[in-house]
C-alpha positions as a Python dict, from the first residue, in 0.01 Angstrom:
ca = {
    (1, 'M'): (0, 0, 0),
    (2, 'T'): (-60, -365, -82),
    (3, 'K'): (170, -665, -67),
    (4, 'A'): (211, -643, -447),
    (5, 'D'): (315, -277, -412),
    (6, 'I'): (573, -373, -149),
    (7, 'V'): (712, -648, -374),
    (8, 'N'): (733, -404, -668),
    (9, 'E'): (912, -137, -461),
    (10, 'I'): (1166, -381, -317),
    (11, 'S'): (1227, -525, -663),
    (12, 'L'): (1286, -180, -812),
    (13, 'K'): (1514, -63, -530),
    (14, 'T'): (1726, -379, -508),
    (15, 'G'): (1722, -510, -865),
    (16, 'I'): (1607, -853, -746),
    (17, 'E'): (1344, -1029, -956),
    (18, 'K'): (985, -987, -839),
    (19, 'I'): (936, -1362, -802),
    (20, 'A'): (1229, -1390, -560),
    (21, 'V'): (1109, -1088, -361),
    (22, 'Q'): (756, -1228, -344),
    (23, 'V'): (882, -1565, -217),
    (24, 'T'): (1092, -1385, 47),
    (25, 'V'): (804, -1164, 162),
    (26, 'E'): (571, -1466, 182),
    (27, 'A'): (832, -1664, 378),
    (28, 'F'): (875, -1372, 621),
    (29, 'M'): (500, -1346, 679),
    (30, 'N'): (468, -1723, 728),
    (31, 'E'): (749, -1719, 986),
    (32, 'V'): (583, -1436, 1179),
    (33, 'K'): (243, -1610, 1169),
    (34, 'G'): (395, -1943, 1273),
    (35, 'A'): (586, -1792, 1564),
    (36, 'M'): (282, -1604, 1688),
    (37, 'A'): (56, -1909, 1649),
    (38, 'S'): (292, -2098, 1881),
    (39, 'G'): (277, -1813, 2135),
    (40, 'K'): (612, -1648, 2058),
    (41, 'N'): (663, -1275, 2005),
    (42, 'V'): (864, -1141, 1710),
    (43, 'Y'): (1092, -841, 1771),
    (44, 'L'): (1230, -635, 1481),
    (45, 'R'): (1464, -367, 1615),
    (46, 'G'): (1385, -23, 1472),
    (47, 'F'): (1055, -143, 1325),
    (48, 'G'): (839, -289, 1600),
    (49, 'S'): (716, -600, 1775),
    (50, 'F'): (453, -851, 1673),
    (51, 'I'): (319, -964, 2009),
    (52, 'V'): (61, -1212, 2133),
    (53, 'K'): (-184, -1052, 2376),
    (54, 'K'): (-383, -1266, 2615),
    (55, 'R'): (-748, -1176, 2668),
    (56, 'A'): (-909, -1294, 2991),
    (57, 'E'): (-1237, -1481, 3007),
    (58, 'K'): (-1534, -1248, 3029),
    (59, 'T'): (-1911, -1244, 3030),
    (60, 'G'): (-2085, -1107, 2722),
    (61, 'R'): (-2447, -1041, 2638),
    (62, 'N'): (-2659, -1121, 2337),
    (63, 'I'): (-2901, -831, 2363),
    (64, 'S'): (-3136, -955, 2090),
    (65, 'Q'): (-3206, -1277, 2284),
    (66, 'N'): (-3141, -1123, 2628),
    (67, 'T'): (-2898, -1398, 2726),
    (68, 'T'): (-2550, -1399, 2875),
    (69, 'L'): (-2263, -1602, 2742),
    (70, 'I'): (-1911, -1673, 2852),
    (71, 'I'): (-1638, -1558, 2613),
    (72, 'P'): (-1341, -1787, 2686),
    (73, 'A'): (-985, -1663, 2738),
    (74, 'H'): (-801, -1631, 2407),
    (75, 'N'): (-494, -1485, 2240),
    (76, 'I'): (-495, -1209, 1978),
    (77, 'P'): (-212, -1082, 1756),
    (78, 'A'): (-98, -722, 1799),
    (79, 'F'): (171, -492, 1662),
    (80, 'K'): (360, -240, 1871),
    (81, 'P'): (569, 0, 1659),
    (82, 'A'): (918, 102, 1770),
    (83, 'K'): (971, 455, 1901),
    (84, 'T'): (1177, 550, 1595),
    (85, 'F'): (897, 422, 1370),
    (86, 'V'): (635, 627, 1558),
    (87, 'S'): (844, 944, 1552),
    (88, 'K'): (906, 909, 1178),
    (89, 'V'): (533, 869, 1108),
    (90, 'K'): (448, 1165, 1334),
    (91, 'K'): (694, 1390, 1149),
    (92, 'S'): (554, 1295, 808),
    (93, 'V'): (203, 1429, 878),
    (94, 'P'): (124, 1716, 640),
    (95, 'V'): (25, 2041, 809),
}
């Protein structure tokens, strides 16, 4: 499912114009990205959490040149689904 599909579905189910839904979806995504870029987590009860994970500094290897390099500590975005979300997805698997 793409962002356009999500906008279409919300528009059909709510009766709100697609342009308004698209602006809202874009604003939501920008807020989540902005919060995570500043190091804040975003919690959506019943859906999941967008969290910032911290990766420690580590030593890596470039095997083609046989050299070692230091990979600095950095943050990465992650999503942790809520338990109700996970259970709903597990139940929907066709047998």
